[in-house]
N, C-alpha and C positions, 0 to 999 in steps of 0.2 A: 702730127702722128708720133712722134716721142711720147706725148702725154699719153696718148692711149696706149700706148705700150706698157708706158708706168703704171698705170691704173689697172691693165689686166697682169702686171705680174705679182702686184700688188695683191689683187681677187687671189689666185692663184696659191701664192706664199702663205695668205688665209686663210682657204680651203685647207691645204698641207697644214699648216698649224692647228686648225682646228681639228683635220685625221688624226695628228700626233696626239694631242691631248686628248684626243676619243679611246685611243688604242693603248693609252698609260694609262687613263682611266677603269678599263677593264681590266689590264696586269694587274693594276689594282684592287681593284672588286675583289679578282679571282687569288690574289698574296692574304686578303681578307678573309674572304669566304673559304676559301681551302688552310689558312692557317689551325692547327691545333689547338692555338689561347683560343677563349671566350671572346668575343668583339660584338659589343653591340654599341648604338647610339640614341639618343633620348631627344622630342620635342620638348619643349618646355613645360608642356602639362602631364608625363609621365608616357606620351606614347612611346611607344620602342616604333623608330623612325628605320633601324637598319639591325637584323641579327647574322651573326654567320652559322655555318655550319654546327659550330662547336658547342656555341652556346647553345642553339636550339637542341642539341643531343645532350647536355647536359642538364636541360630542366625536363627532359622528356617529352616536348612539344614538336609541331612542324612548325616549320620559319613560317610557312603561310599564315601557320595560328597565331602564329607573335607576331607581326611584323602590322603595325597597325591597333594593337591590343595594348592594355595601362598596365603596369609593371603591377596593377593590382590582382588581374586577372593572371600573373604568373605563379604569385607567391602569397602566402600568409599574407595576413593586414600589418603584424609586425613586424615579420620580413621586412616589405613592402615599404611602408611608416621609414622602416631605419635606413633604407636603400636610400630611397628617393630624399630624404632629408641632406644627402650629401650632395645628390645629383642636384635637387632645387640652389643648394648651395653654390655652386660650381658656377650654373646659371647665374644667381645673383653677383658672384664677385667674378669670374672669369680669372680665377686660377686651379691650378691642379690641387687634385687631391687625391691620398693612397688610400685604401682603404683594406680591410681583412673580413672576407662573407662566407658563410656556411649555407652552401647549398646542401636541403636534405637530401637523403636516397634511400632508396626501399635498403639497399645493397651496402648504403652505412655512407655516412653523409662525407662529402668532399667540401675541402676549406681552400679558397682563392688569395691571392692578395689582387686586388683591382685598384688601377690607374684609371682617375676620372678627369677627362681633362677638356675644356673648351673650345668650341670651334668659331671663328667670328666670321662671319659675312664683310663683305667690302666696306662696310660702312665700322667696323669692327663693335658691333654688338655681338652679343652671345646668341648663334643659331641653332646648335644642339651641342651636346653631348654625349662625346663618345667614351667609351670604357673597355680596356681592354685589360683581362683579368690573366691569371700565372695559377695554375694548378698546384699550391703548393700540400696538397693530404699527407704524400710521402714526408715532408718537413715535419709536418704536425704530428702524425706518428711517433713519430723519433722525439719529437723535443719533450710527447706526451710519456711515453717509455723512461725518458731521462728525468722528468719531474716525478713520476711515480718511483724508479729506481734511487732517487733522492728522498725518498719518505717511507720508503715500506723493506723490510725484510726483501732480498730477492730466493731466501731459502724456502720460508713459508707464509710470502704475502704481507702480513702481520705489519704495523704500525712498527721504522725502526721508533730509536734513543730519542732522534728527533724530533718528530714526528707525534710518539705518544709526548713525551715534553708539552710539547704544544695541547693535546687535546686531555693532559692533566690541570695546566694552567686555567685553562677555558673550562672544565668541571670546578676549579677552585674558587675562581669568580663567581661561577652557578650559583657556587652553595654558599656562599656569603652575601649574595644579592637576593635570595630566597631564603636565607637561613637554614639550611639546609643541611647534610653531613654526608660524607663519601667514604671509602674506603678503598686504599690503597695495597694490593698483595702481590708481593715479590716471592715467585714459584723457581727453585731451582731443582731440578731433576739429580734425583741424588746417584753415584756412581755414575755419572755418564761414559765415563772416559771410559768404564771398562768398557764399554759397547764399544767405543772407536779402536779401543787395543786389540779387543777378541774379534769383531767382526768387522772391523773395516768403515772408515770415514762414511763410505756411499748407505753403508747399511743405518749408521748413526743420521744420516742426515732423513733418511727418510723414516727413523722415530722422531727425530725431530718433529718432520711434517705433521705426522702423527697425533703429536700430543698437543700440536699448536688446533687442529681442527676438532678434538675432542675438548680443551680449555673454550673454544668459539662456543662448543656445545651445550655449554655449562651455565653462558651466562645470557643477560637477556643483550637487544638488540643497541639499543642504548649505551651498553657497557662497550671499553676500549678495551681489547688486551692486545700487547705489542711483545716482541722480542726484541731483548738489549743488550744479547751479545751471549755466545755460546750456548748453554743449556739455561741459559738464564729468562726467563719470563717475570712478565709484569700486568696486572688489570688495574685497573678502575671501575669503583660500583657508585655513578651520582645516586643521590637522591635516595639514601638507605634513611630505613627508621631506628634499628641501633646495631649496636653490635653482634648480635645473635645473628641477624641477615647475614653477615658478612665473614660470619664462622660458619654456617651452613653451606653457603656457596664456597668457602674455601676445602671443608670438610667431601664434598659433592666432585666436587675438581680434583681430590687425594684419591679419593675412589674412582674417578675416572680415569686416572693419569697408572694409578694400579694394574686396569685389565691387562691381559696378555696383548702383545702386538706381534703381528707377524713380519716375522724380519727375515723370509729368506733362509727358514734352516737355522738362523742363527743362534747360538744357546740361549743369547739372553733376551726372554721372552717376555717377561717381568722387569717393573720397573715402579720406583717409588718418588716424590717428589718433598720438599721440605717447604712448607708457606708462612711466612711473613706479615703481616696484618698490621696497619696502622690504620688510623681513623680522626679524620679529621670534624670538627678541630679538634679534637679531644688530643692528640699525640703530636698533631703538630699545625701551624697557623700558613704554611707557604710548603713549595713544593718541595725545599732543599731539605727542610726538615721531616715531612713525612716518607720522602725517600730514603733517607738516613733513616728514621726510626722503622721502618717496614725492610728493610734491610738486617734492623741489627734483631730483628723479631725472626725473621728466618733464620738467622744465624744459632739463636737460642733454639729455634725446630731442630738443626743438624747439630746441635751440642745436647740434645736430648734425645740422640738417637734417631736423628733424621722419621720421614713417613710419618711428619705432622705434620698439626697446622699449631702456631703460638700468633697471640695476639698481644701486641704491644705494652711491655708494664712499665714506666717512669720510675726508676731507679728511685 
């Protein structure tokens, strides 16, 4: 009789344990389903075994239209191939991987860091792979802004000194490889300090922004315009035929900068510029020599009365 009671008690305990496990499974499933982080799992062939609401919303599909479908049904082939390569590696190696992925969306791409984990069966074989994603779009936006600020002038949005230097070095390398010429223009706005002193720095900033736009309108898309500080601008013109082209562009710029400015009623409506030009390889074989000689030519233009263009002349 005791044996029968013990057997019955064991059965009751087992039922209770199964109910507890079932309840816990429901709780875990609810936590997964309602998580704000996208969570999804794969079969070995790339079919979705499970996706939560956050994932479905993120890719713009109903959950019922995703589960059982392959990753290639949801993403473009290139995106799917890249992602499944990681999932396949986890299936084969039984180790966790962390990747960063991009999800294209009409209102702007979203970025996620995704932990890809293996799920083992009782025999130690990977039966599925679960992925847990964290939205890092805001962080990516901040990182991109910081990266942009490190390379671009905050006032004019032109390449700053560091980025312009990189562009110039690249242009010189291309000129060496292709046996072509390039021109480096140094541009200094004449009497710019008077604008700040008379109308204030806010008006001076407007003038600098307008000048930057005029410079860009005078050159080709393949040329680079940069601001290296204060009222100093630089331009590299790669692949030029001869000095005459650089001189013509410089005169076009000088004429454009001479036009009237709308400066909120400030008396400083007119402006001029002194422009110096150095040619690779005639006036320098590297960045340092070209910069020095273009700068010297610009000061020669200032010494000649300003509002002029001067081609570097070796001593």
